[in-house]
C-alpha positions as CSV (number, residue, x, y, z in Angstrom):
1,M,0.0,0.0,0.0
2,P,1.5,3.3,-1.0
3,Q,2.6,5.6,1.8
4,S,1.8,9.3,2.0
5,P,4.5,11.9,2.0
6,D,3.8,12.7,5.6
7,E,4.3,9.1,6.6
8,L,7.6,8.9,4.8
9,R,8.7,12.2,6.4
10,R,7.9,10.8,9.9
11,F,9.8,7.6,9.3
12,L,12.8,9.5,7.9
13,G,12.8,11.8,10.9
14,S,13.6,8.7,13.0
15,V,16.6,7.7,10.9
16,H,20.1,9.3,10.8
17,P,21.2,11.2,8.7
18,Y,17.8,12.1,7.4
19,D,16.8,13.5,10.8
20,T,19.3,16.3,10.2
21,L,17.6,17.5,7.0
22,D,15.4,20.6,7.1
23,S,11.9,20.8,5.7
24,D,13.0,22.1,2.3
25,A,15.5,19.3,1.8
26,L,12.8,16.7,2.7
27,D,10.5,18.3,0.2
28,V,13.0,17.5,-2.5
29,L,14.0,14.1,-1.2
30,V,10.6,12.4,-0.3
31,P,9.0,12.5,-3.8
32,Q,12.1,10.6,-5.2
33,I,11.8,7.7,-2.8
34,L,10.3,4.5,-4.1
35,T,8.6,1.8,-1.9
36,Q,9.4,-1.9,-2.6
37,H,7.8,-4.9,-0.9
38,V,10.0,-7.9,-1.0
39,A,8.9,-11.5,-0.1
40,A,10.9,-13.6,2.2
41,G,13.7,-15.4,0.4
42,S,13.7,-13.0,-2.5
43,E,17.0,-11.6,-3.9
44,I,17.2,-7.8,-3.8
45,Y,20.4,-7.6,-5.8
46,A,23.3,-9.8,-6.6
47,H,27.0,-9.2,-6.3
48,G,28.5,-7.5,-9.3
49,T,25.3,-6.2,-10.7
50,P,24.4,-2.5,-11.2
51,L,22.7,-0.9,-8.1
52,E,19.4,0.9,-8.5
53,G,20.1,3.1,-5.5
54,L,20.4,3.1,-1.7
55,Y,18.1,0.8,0.2
56,L,16.6,1.7,3.6
57,I,14.7,-1.0,5.6
58,Q,11.4,0.1,6.9
59,S,10.3,-3.3,8.1
60,G,11.6,-6.9,7.9
61,T,15.1,-8.2,7.8
62,V,17.7,-8.4,5.0
63,E,20.8,-10.7,4.9
64,I,24.0,-9.3,3.3
65,R,26.6,-11.6,1.9
66,D,30.0,-11.0,0.4
67,E,31.2,-12.0,-3.0
68,N,32.0,-15.5,-1.7
69,G,28.5,-16.0,-0.3
70,V,29.7,-15.5,3.3
71,A,27.0,-13.8,5.5
72,V,28.4,-10.6,6.9
73,S,25.3,-8.9,8.3
74,I,21.6,-9.4,9.1
75,L,20.0,-5.9,8.9
76,G,16.7,-4.8,10.5
77,P,14.6,-1.6,10.3
78,R,16.3,1.8,9.9
79,N,19.4,0.2,8.4
80,S,20.7,1.2,5.0
81,F,22.6,-1.0,2.5
82,G,24.1,-0.6,-0.9
83,E,26.1,2.6,-0.2
84,R,29.5,0.9,-0.6
85,G,28.9,0.0,-4.2
86,L,27.2,3.3,-5.0
87,L,30.2,5.3,-3.6
88,R,32.6,3.3,-5.8
89,D,31.4,2.5,-9.3
90,G,27.7,1.8,-8.9
91,I,28.2,-2.0,-8.9
92,A,27.1,-4.1,-5.9
93,A,30.0,-5.1,-3.7
94,T,27.8,-7.6,-1.9
95,S,24.5,-9.5,-2.4
96,A,21.3,-8.8,-0.5
97,R,18.3,-11.2,0.2
98,A,15.2,-10.7,2.3
99,T,15.0,-13.2,5.1
100,E,11.4,-12.3,5.9
101,D,8.7,-10.2,4.2
102,S,10.2,-6.7,4.1
103,S,9.3,-3.2,3.1
104,L,12.1,-1.2,1.6
105,L,12.6,2.4,0.7
106,L,14.7,2.9,-2.4
107,L,16.5,6.2,-3.0
108,P,17.6,6.2,-6.7
109,A,21.3,6.4,-7.3
110,Y,21.2,9.9,-8.8
111,A,19.2,11.2,-5.7
112,F,21.7,9.5,-3.4
113,R,24.6,11.3,-5.1
114,D,22.7,14.6,-4.8
115,L,22.1,13.9,-1.1
116,I,25.7,13.4,-0.2
117,R,26.8,16.3,-2.4
118,D,24.4,18.8,-0.8
119,H,24.3,17.7,2.8
120,A,27.4,17.4,5.0
121,A,25.8,15.2,7.6
122,A,24.8,12.6,5.0
123,R,28.2,12.9,3.4
124,R,29.9,12.2,6.7
125,F,27.6,9.3,7.5
126,F,28.0,7.4,4.3
127,D,31.6,8.2,3.5
128,R,33.7,5.5,5.2
129,S,37.0,7.1,4.4
130,R,38.8,8.9,7.2
131,A,38.6,12.7,7.5
132,A,41.7,14.8,7.0
133,R,43.6,15.2,10.3
134,A,46.2,17.7,11.5
135,R,49.8,16.8,10.9
136,R,51.4,18.5,13.9
137,P,50.4,19.3,17.5
138,D,48.8,22.7,17.9
139,L,48.6,24.0,21.5
140,A,45.9,26.5,20.6
141,A,43.6,24.0,19.1
142,T,44.2,21.1,21.6
143,R,41.3,20.3,24.0
144,V,41.8,21.2,27.6
145,E,41.2,17.6,28.6
146,D,44.5,16.7,26.8
147,L,46.4,19.5,28.6
148,M,45.1,19.3,32.2
149,A,46.5,17.5,35.2
150,R,43.8,15.1,36.5
151,A,42.8,14.6,40.1
152,P,44.3,17.9,41.4
153,L,45.3,18.1,45.0
154,T,42.5,19.7,47.1
155,V,42.1,20.9,50.7
156,P,39.1,22.1,52.7
157,P,38.7,25.9,53.5
158,D,39.8,25.5,57.2
159,T,43.3,24.1,56.2
160,T,46.1,26.3,57.7
161,A,48.5,28.1,55.4
162,Q,51.4,26.2,56.8
163,E,49.8,22.8,56.1
164,A,48.8,23.9,52.6
165,A,52.4,25.0,51.9
166,A,53.7,21.7,53.3
167,R,51.4,19.8,51.0
168,M,52.4,21.8,47.9
169,R,56.1,21.3,48.7
170,A,55.6,17.5,49.2
171,A,53.7,17.2,45.9
172,R,56.1,19.6,44.1
173,I,53.2,21.7,42.8
174,S,52.5,25.5,43.0
175,S,48.7,25.5,43.7
176,L,45.9,23.8,45.6
177,C,42.2,23.7,44.8
178,V,40.0,24.5,47.8
179,T,36.8,22.5,47.9
180,D,33.8,22.3,50.2
181,Q,32.0,18.9,49.9
182,D,33.3,18.5,46.3
183,R,32.4,22.0,45.3
184,L,35.2,24.2,44.1
185,V,35.2,27.4,46.3
186,G,38.7,28.8,45.7
187,I,42.3,28.3,44.5
188,L,45.5,28.8,46.5
189,T,48.9,29.4,45.0
190,I,52.4,29.7,46.4
191,R,52.2,33.4,45.5
192,D,49.2,33.8,47.8
193,I,51.1,32.3,50.7
194,S,54.3,34.4,50.1
195,G,52.4,37.6,49.5
196,K,49.5,37.4,51.9
197,V,51.0,35.4,54.8
198,V,54.8,35.7,54.8
199,A,55.2,39.2,53.4
200,A,52.2,40.5,55.5
201,A,53.5,38.8,58.6
202,Q,50.2,36.8,59.1
203,P,50.3,33.8,61.4
204,Y,51.0,30.5,59.7
205,T,47.7,29.2,61.2
206,T,45.7,31.5,59.0
207,P,43.0,29.4,57.2
208,V,43.3,29.2,53.4
209,S,39.8,30.5,53.1
210,R,41.2,34.0,54.0
211,I,44.0,34.0,51.5
212,M,42.7,32.0,48.6
213,T,41.2,33.5,45.4
214,P,37.5,32.7,45.9
215,D,35.2,31.5,43.1
216,P,38.0,31.2,40.5
217,V,37.3,31.3,36.8
218,T,37.1,27.8,35.3
219,L,36.9,26.1,32.0
220,P,35.3,22.9,30.8
221,P,37.3,19.9,29.5
222,S,35.9,20.7,26.0
223,A,37.6,24.1,25.9
224,I,40.7,24.5,23.8
225,G,44.3,25.6,24.5
226,A,43.6,29.1,23.1
227,D,40.9,29.6,25.8
228,V,43.4,28.8,28.5
229,L,46.1,31.1,27.0
230,H,43.6,34.0,26.5
231,M,42.2,33.6,30.1
232,M,45.7,33.5,31.6
233,L,46.9,36.6,29.7
234,E,43.7,38.6,30.2
235,R,43.4,37.9,33.9
236,R,47.1,37.5,34.7
237,I,46.7,34.1,36.3
238,S,48.9,31.0,36.0
239,H,46.4,28.3,37.0
240,V,42.9,27.5,35.6
241,P,40.7,24.8,37.3
242,V,38.7,22.6,35.0
243,T,35.2,21.7,36.0
244,E,32.4,19.6,34.5
245,G,28.9,19.7,35.7
246,G,30.1,21.7,38.7
247,R,32.6,19.0,39.7
248,L,36.4,19.6,39.7
249,V,38.0,17.3,37.2
250,G,41.5,18.9,36.6
251,I,43.7,21.9,36.5
252,V,45.8,23.6,33.8
253,S,48.9,25.5,34.8
254,Q,51.5,27.4,32.8
255,T,53.8,24.5,33.5
256,D,51.4,22.2,31.7
257,L,51.4,24.4,28.7
258,T,55.2,24.6,28.7
259,R,55.4,20.8,29.0
260,F,53.0,20.3,26.1
261,Q,55.1,22.6,23.9
262,A,58.3,21.0,25.0
263,I,57.4,17.3,24.7
264,S,58.0,16.0,21.2
265,S,59.4,12.9,19.7
266,A,62.5,14.9,18.6
267,E,63.1,16.1,22.1
268,L,62.8,12.6,23.5
269,V,65.0,11.1,20.7
270,S,67.7,13.6,21.6
271,A,67.4,12.8,25.3
272,L,67.6,9.0,24.6
273,A,70.6,9.4,22.4
274,R,72.5,11.1,25.2
275,A,71.3,8.8,28.0
276,K,74.2,7.1,29.9
277,T,72.2,4.4,31.7
278,P,69.1,2.3,31.2
279,A,67.6,4.0,34.3
280,R,67.8,7.4,32.6
281,M,66.2,5.9,29.5
282,A,63.3,4.7,31.7
283,E,62.7,8.2,32.9
284,I,62.5,9.4,29.2
285,T,60.4,6.6,27.9
286,A,57.9,7.1,30.8
287,R,56.8,10.2,28.9
288,I,55.8,8.2,25.8
289,P,52.1,7.7,26.9
290,Q,51.8,11.5,27.3
291,L,53.4,12.1,23.9
292,L,50.9,9.6,22.4
293,A,47.9,11.4,24.1
294,Q,49.2,14.7,22.9
295,M,49.6,13.7,19.3
296,V,46.3,11.9,19.1
297,G,44.5,14.8,20.8
298,S,45.9,17.2,18.2
299,G,44.7,15.0,15.3
300,T,48.0,13.5,14.2
301,R,47.5,10.6,11.7
302,H,47.9,7.2,13.3
303,E,50.8,6.1,11.0
304,V,52.7,9.3,12.1
305,V,52.1,8.7,15.8
306,T,53.2,5.0,15.6
307,R,56.2,5.9,13.5
308,Q,57.4,8.5,15.9
309,I,56.9,6.3,18.9
310,T,58.8,3.5,17.2
311,D,61.6,5.9,16.5
312,L,62.1,6.2,20.2
313,A,62.4,2.4,20.6
314,D,64.9,2.4,17.7
315,T,67.0,5.2,19.3
316,A,66.9,3.4,22.7
317,T,68.1,0.2,21.1
318,R,71.0,1.9,19.2
319,R,72.0,3.7,22.3
320,L,72.1,0.5,24.3
321,L,74.2,-1.2,21.6
322,A,76.7,1.7,21.9
323,L,76.7,1.4,25.7
324,A,77.2,-2.4,25.4
325,E,80.2,-2.0,23.0
326,A,81.7,0.7,25.3
327,Q,81.5,-1.9,28.2
328,L,82.4,-5.1,26.3
329,G,84.7,-3.7,23.7
330,P,84.3,-3.6,19.9
331,A,82.4,-6.5,18.3
332,P,84.8,-9.2,17.0
333,V,82.9,-9.5,13.7
334,P,80.2,-7.5,11.9
335,Y,76.6,-8.0,13.2
336,L,73.1,-6.7,12.7
337,W,70.5,-6.1,15.3
338,L,66.9,-6.4,13.9
339,A,63.5,-5.8,15.3
340,C,60.4,-7.7,14.4
341,G,56.7,-7.4,15.5
342,S,55.3,-3.9,15.9
343,Q,58.7,-2.3,16.2
344,G,59.8,-4.0,13.0
345,R,56.7,-2.7,11.2
346,Q,57.2,0.8,12.8
347,E,53.7,0.5,14.4
348,Q,54.4,0.7,18.1
349,T,51.7,2.3,20.3
350,G,51.5,3.0,24.0
351,I,52.1,-0.6,25.0
352,S,54.9,-2.7,23.5
353,D,57.1,-5.6,24.5
354,Q,60.4,-6.3,22.7
355,D,60.9,-8.6,19.7
356,N,64.4,-8.7,18.3
357,C,67.2,-10.9,16.9
358,L,70.8,-10.9,15.9
359,I,72.4,-11.9,12.6
360,L,76.1,-12.5,12.9
361,D,78.8,-12.6,10.2
362,D,79.6,-16.1,9.1
363,R,83.2,-15.6,10.2
364,A,82.1,-15.6,13.9
365,T,83.9,-18.2,15.9
366,D,82.4,-20.1,18.8
367,D,84.4,-17.9,21.1
368,D,82.8,-14.8,19.4
369,L,79.4,-16.2,20.3
370,S,80.0,-15.5,24.0
371,Y,80.6,-11.8,23.2
372,F,77.2,-11.5,21.4
373,E,75.5,-13.4,24.2
374,A,76.7,-10.7,26.6
375,L,75.7,-7.9,24.2
376,A,72.2,-9.4,23.8
377,T,71.8,-9.7,27.5
378,F,72.9,-6.1,28.1
379,V,70.6,-4.6,25.4
380,C,67.5,-6.7,26.2
381,A,67.9,-6.0,29.9
382,G,68.2,-2.3,29.2
383,L,65.1,-2.3,27.0
384,D,63.2,-4.1,29.7
385,Q,64.2,-1.6,32.2
386,A,63.3,1.2,29.8
387,G,59.7,-0.2,29.6
388,Y,60.0,-2.5,26.6
389,V,59.3,-5.7,28.6
390,Y,60.7,-9.1,27.7
391,C,58.8,-11.0,25.0
392,P,56.7,-13.7,26.7
393,G,57.6,-16.0,23.8
394,E,61.3,-15.3,24.1
395,M,61.5,-13.9,20.6
396,M,64.6,-12.0,21.6
397,A,68.3,-12.0,20.8
398,T,68.9,-13.4,24.3
399,N,67.5,-16.7,23.0
400,P,70.4,-18.5,21.2
401,R,68.0,-19.6,18.5
402,W,67.6,-16.0,17.4
403,R,71.3,-15.1,17.7
404,Q,72.9,-16.9,14.9
405,R,75.3,-16.6,11.9
406,A,73.8,-15.5,8.6
407,A,74.2,-19.1,7.2
408,V,72.0,-20.4,9.9
409,W,69.3,-17.8,9.2
410,R,69.3,-18.9,5.6
411,Q,68.6,-22.4,6.8
412,Y,65.8,-21.2,9.0
413,F,64.0,-19.4,6.2
414,S,64.6,-22.2,3.8
415,G,63.2,-24.7,6.2
416,W,60.1,-22.7,7.0
417,I,59.4,-22.3,3.3
418,T,60.0,-25.9,2.2
419,R,58.4,-27.5,5.3
420,P,55.6,-25.1,6.4
421,S,54.5,-26.6,9.7
422,P,52.2,-24.6,12.0
423,E,55.3,-23.5,14.0
424,A,57.0,-22.5,10.7
425,Q,54.0,-20.5,9.7
426,M,54.0,-18.6,13.0
427,L,57.8,-18.0,12.9
428,A,57.7,-16.9,9.2
429,S,54.9,-14.5,10.0
430,V,57.1,-12.9,12.7
431,M,60.3,-12.9,10.8
432,F,58.9,-11.5,7.6
433,D,58.5,-8.3,9.6
434,L,62.2,-8.0,10.3
435,R,63.8,-4.5,10.1
436,P,67.4,-3.6,10.7
437,I,68.0,-1.3,13.7
438,G,71.8,-1.2,14.3
439,G,74.9,-2.8,12.8
440,T,75.8,-4.0,9.3
441,T,72.6,-3.9,7.1
442,A,74.3,-5.8,4.3
443,L,73.9,-9.0,6.4
444,F,70.1,-8.8,5.8
445,Q,69.6,-7.3,2.4
446,T,70.6,-10.3,0.3
447,L,68.8,-12.7,2.8
448,Q,65.6,-10.7,2.5
449,Q,65.7,-10.7,-1.3
450,E,66.5,-14.4,-1.5
451,T,63.7,-15.3,1.0
452,L,61.0,-13.2,-0.7
453,A,61.8,-14.7,-4.1
454,A,61.8,-18.3,-2.8
455,A,58.7,-17.9,-0.7
456,S,56.6,-16.3,-3.4
457,K,57.4,-19.1,-5.8
458,N,56.4,-21.9,-3.3
459,S,52.6,-22.2,-3.8
460,I,52.3,-24.6,-0.8
461,F,54.0,-22.2,1.5
462,V,51.9,-19.3,0.3
463,A,48.8,-21.3,0.9
464,H,49.9,-22.0,4.4
465,M,50.7,-18.3,5.0
466,I,47.2,-17.4,3.7
467,A,45.6,-19.9,6.0
468,N,47.6,-18.5,8.9
469,S,46.5,-15.0,8.0
470,L,42.9,-16.0,8.4
471,K,43.1,-17.1,12.0
472,H,42.5,-13.6,13.4
473,T,38.9,-12.6,12.5
474,P,37.1,-9.3,12.9
475,P,34.7,-9.1,15.8
476,L,31.5,-9.2,13.8
477,G,28.1,-10.2,15.0
478,L,25.6,-11.0,12.3
479,L,22.9,-8.9,13.9
480,R,24.4,-5.6,12.9
481,G,26.5,-5.5,16.0
482,L,30.1,-6.2,17.2
483,A,31.0,-9.6,18.8
484,T,32.5,-8.8,22.2
485,I,34.6,-10.9,24.6
486,R,32.2,-13.0,26.6
487,S,34.0,-13.5,29.9
488,G,37.0,-12.6,31.9
489,E,38.7,-9.4,32.7
490,H,37.9,-7.8,29.4
491,K,34.2,-9.0,29.1
492,N,32.0,-6.9,26.8
493,T,34.9,-5.3,25.0
494,V,36.5,-5.7,21.5
495,D,40.2,-6.4,21.2
496,L,41.3,-3.8,18.7
497,K,44.7,-5.3,18.3
498,H,44.2,-9.0,17.7
499,N,40.7,-8.7,16.1
500,G,41.1,-5.3,14.5
501,V,44.7,-4.3,13.5
502,V,46.3,-7.8,13.3
503,P,43.9,-9.2,10.6
504,V,45.0,-6.3,8.4
505,V,48.7,-6.8,9.3
506,D,48.3,-10.5,8.3
507,L,46.6,-9.6,5.0
508,A,49.3,-7.0,4.1
509,R,52.1,-9.5,4.9
510,V,50.6,-12.0,2.4
511,Y,50.2,-9.4,-0.3
512,A,53.9,-8.4,0.3
513,L,54.9,-12.1,0.0
514,Q,52.9,-12.6,-3.2
515,A,54.4,-9.6,-4.9
516,Q,57.9,-9.9,-3.4
517,L,57.5,-6.4,-1.8
518,P,60.4,-5.4,0.6
519,E,58.1,-3.0,2.6
520,V,57.5,-4.0,6.2
521,N,55.1,-1.3,7.5
522,T,51.5,-2.4,7.1
523,R,50.2,0.7,5.4
524,A,53.2,0.9,3.1
525,R,52.6,-2.8,2.2
526,L,49.0,-2.1,1.3
527,E,49.9,0.9,-0.9
528,A,52.6,-1.1,-2.6
529,A,50.3,-4.1,-3.1
530,R,47.8,-1.9,-4.8
531,A,50.4,-0.3,-7.0
532,A,51.7,-3.8,-7.9
533,G,48.2,-5.0,-8.8
534,V,47.9,-7.6,-6.0
535,L,45.0,-5.5,-4.8
536,S,42.7,-3.6,-7.1
537,V,42.5,0.1,-6.8
538,S,39.1,0.1,-5.2
539,G,39.7,-2.9,-3.0
540,G,43.0,-1.5,-1.8
541,Q,41.4,1.8,-1.0
542,D,38.6,0.1,1.0
543,L,41.1,-1.8,3.0
544,L,43.3,1.3,3.6
545,D,40.3,3.2,4.8
546,A,39.2,0.3,7.1
547,Y,42.7,0.0,8.5
548,D,43.0,3.7,9.1
549,L,39.7,3.8,11.0
550,I,40.5,0.9,13.2
551,A,44.0,2.0,13.9
552,E,42.9,5.5,14.8
553,T,40.1,4.2,17.0
554,R,42.7,2.1,18.8
555,L,44.9,5.1,19.4
556,D,42.0,7.3,20.5
557,H,41.1,4.6,23.0
558,Q,44.7,4.4,24.3
559,A,45.0,8.2,24.5
560,G,41.7,8.3,26.5
561,R,43.0,5.9,29.0
562,V,46.2,7.9,29.4
563,R,44.1,11.1,30.0
564,Q,42.2,9.1,32.7
565,G,45.4,8.2,34.4
566,A,45.2,4.6,33.4
567,K,47.6,2.4,31.4
568,P,46.8,2.2,27.7
569,D,45.3,-1.1,26.4
570,N,43.6,-2.5,23.4
571,Y,40.2,-3.3,24.9
572,L,37.4,-1.0,23.7
573,A,33.8,-1.3,25.0
574,P,31.5,-0.7,22.1
575,A,29.1,0.9,24.5
576,D,31.5,3.8,24.8
577,L,31.0,4.6,21.2
578,S,28.2,6.5,19.6
579,D,25.9,4.7,17.2
580,F,27.6,6.6,14.4
581,E,31.1,5.4,15.5
582,R,29.9,1.8,16.0
583,S,28.4,1.8,12.5
584,H,31.5,3.0,10.8
585,L,33.7,0.6,12.9
586,R,31.6,-2.3,12.0
587,D,31.7,-1.4,8.3
588,A,35.5,-1.4,8.5
589,F,35.4,-4.9,10.0
590,V,33.1,-6.0,7.2
591,V,35.7,-4.8,4.6
592,I,38.4,-6.8,6.3
593,K,36.2,-9.9,6.5
594,S,35.5,-9.6,2.7
595,L,39.2,-9.3,1.9
596,Q,39.9,-12.4,4.1
597,S,37.1,-14.2,2.3
598,A,38.5,-13.3,-1.1
599,L,42.0,-14.3,-0.2
600,G,40.8,-17.6,1.3
601,H,39.0,-18.4,-2.0
602,G,42.1,-17.7,-4.0
603,R,41.2,-14.2,-5.1
604,G,43.7,-11.7,-3.7
605,M,42.3,-8.9,-5.7
606,L,39.0,-7.4,-4.6
607,G,37.2,-5.5,-7.4
């Protein structure tokens, strides 16, 4: 039964992004919408066929399958489908079938293009690519919540001046917030004590209520650095309390602003390169979480953040190698220290263990091996002390297995390729991410070239590597949701590392193997694979966009935990995201699952 324009308007008013359209825009949109009634079991469109337009479910359910017939979603009312193909070339990237009698609204392709062209909210909702982000930290544009010190020290109004001064000295701070039953009533600074108590010869028992600045000006966490700067300059103050809903949540001082401007990867690299002990390195690397939060808060792209954080680990490693040689003497033969894992791929975040190995010149004698054992022990212990904890699986140069002559390494790779056991698959996956850090790089260059050539030509090994790459699956629930961890410490969360980033890392590694690409960084591998034709232009862009969204969501989560005073981790509760954010994150996981499915069915290219 046809619906009246008013009925369509009421329904669209309950669905985003149509609920953002004004009356005039709806007057244009509603007459273009077609109503379709589809019986249970009927095909709506098939993969690879031209799309009539964008579909919106009014009632019923629709099953979405990828090009290999694998179900990726079961959609209910108020869900759209078909936008992915429309935004690419107008050809369906999936297939759709009604699983029960359904009523669908169809917005013709030309009207959909007009909608996203003319309305920013619709464009943001349907465009799954990431928005442009700032490339450098900007104090003026950074949110106050990324600048402030959390849980500021507080005292009640009847605290004596002497006690307040003692507390500030013990905490090495220059101000205290004065609160009365969690309500901010004033702020007390060292200047208040020196000027109003000491200089005025007032007794040290004077209560802070008599010398504090009452009812101080405050800012919310959503304010930006420019607000803080302007307030400090205008009012000639050096501390600004931060409140939310009347509750004190932080404080920003001139010291915080100076620290923000001073902390940078370049400054930390310089400090690490001059460090004389692992203990000093630990003091420097302890600032990495704050650097991460600062860069993420200012909109720095995820691959820039992880590259700069990895540079710090590289610098620490090279400094420890230099300190080791200063203590042990020069190396008896050339050697090369390499990193694998996230450091090898230049993708370290706020939490990283160490994964490394040593390749020794073939001229190394048995006596020489004891030198390199001592060197490995010194460097790995120093990295552990600096915060790069020992690898639980002992994938480190301290393990004799990963501290060998170049000839032995050739035997390792040859054996993994010709006899691809489950252990060989795992080890090859790790070792294909090797990157030289310090020493003689020539020891690895020829080995890498020979290994890539041999591996890509061995179809059985490639098949095993593909199978290994499909073990980590995106956290997709069929009912348009995300599959969360069901029990344990991280119940009701999604692991953004093992079920988000790692599946893309595994795919990129296989593409690099197939095309003999020397790149190690995941994003660089995807771009090179697309250029080499292993990935189609459109499929490669889809995967890049999906990877960018997941990686940035992961860093946003880690930065949020740092701002809360907690250790960064990879476990995100979907409930903490908006419907809009969950929808886009799920779409990114669908893209990854589709690429895994294509690779598993022998089709590396996704059209």
